[in-house]
C-alpha positions in Angstrom: -22.8 13.5 2.2 -22.7 16.7 4.1 -19.1 19.2 3.2 -17.1 20.0 5.8 -17.5 23.4 5.9 -13.2 24.7 6.3 -12.3 22.2 3.4 -15.7 21.4 1.6 -15.2 18.1 1.1 -17.8 15.5 2.6 -14.7 14.1 5.4 -14.5 10.5 3.5 -10.7 9.7 2.4 -10.4 9.6 -1.6 -9.4 6.3 -2.7 -5.9 7.1 -4.7 -6.8 6.8 -8.8 -6.0 3.6 -10.3 -2.2 3.2 -10.6 -2.0 -0.4 -12.0 -1.2 1.3 -16.1 1.7 3.0 -14.2 3.2 -0.3 -12.6 5.7 -2.3 -15.1 5.2 -6.2 -14.7 8.3 -6.4 -12.3 7.2 -3.9 -10.0 3.8 -5.6 -9.6 5.8 -9.2 -8.9 7.5 -7.6 -6.3 4.2 -5.7 -4.7 3.1 -9.8 -4.5 6.3 -10.8 -3.1 5.9 -7.6 -0.2 1.6 -9.1 -0.1 3.3 -12.5 1.1 5.8 -10.6 3.5 3.0 -8.5 4.9 0.5 -11.7 5.3 2.9 -12.8 7.4 3.2 -10.1 9.7 0.0 -8.8 12.2 -2.8 -7.3 10.3 -1.4 -4.2 11.8 2.2 -3.9 11.0 5.5 -1.7 11.6 6.6 -0.4 8.5 10.2 -0.5 9.2 9.6 -4.0 9.8 8.3 -4.7 6.5 11.0 -3.3 5.0 13.3 -4.9 6.7 11.9 -8.1 5.5 11.7 -7.1 2.4 15.3 -6.0 2.1 16.9 -9.3 4.4 14.6 -11.3 1.4 16.4 -9.5 -1.3 13.2 -7.9 -3.0 14.1 -6.1 -6.1 14.2 -1.9 -5.2 12.1 -2.6 -1.6 12.4 1.2 -1.5 10.7 2.4 -4.0 8.1 0.1 -4.3 7.2 0.6 -0.7 7.1 4.4 -2.0 4.1 2.4 -4.7 2.1 1.0 -2.1 2.0 3.7 -0.4 1.2 6.2 -2.8 -1.9 3.6 -4.3 -3.4 3.1 -1.1 -2.3 -0.9 -1.0 -0.3 0.0 2.2 -2.3 2.5 4.4 -2.2 4.0 7.3 -4.0 2.8 10.5 -4.0 6.2 12.5 -1.9 4.8 15.4 1.2 4.2 13.8 0.9 1.1 11.9 0.0 0.2 9.1 -2.6 -2.5 7.1 -2.3 -4.0 4.0 -5.7 -3.2 1.7 -6.7 -6.0 0.2 -9.2 -5.0 -2.3 -6.9 -2.0 -3.8 -4.3 -4.1 -4.3 -6.4 -7.1 -5.8 -7.7 -3.8 -8.1 -4.8 -2.5 -8.7 -2.1 -5.8 -9.1 -4.4 -7.7 -11.7 -5.0 -5.3 -14.5 
């Protein structure tokens, strides 16, 4: 891995550290409900649309859970203004 001379990094994005110990059981349940909503959308989805679906579905604390999903790397930007669900990261974090 060649390091970027300006930043000193290898250019690969570091995966967020596992946050599973920081999620409560209730947060994990809500995150799994978000997963179902995300699966009902296109692979590359709009964050406002996902949040809207969570609100109208009456999910508990949708703004906080969405923030957790973003910070943990479960929901990641696609670089084109949309987001994707990282199933591998979700499985790792939500399973522990």
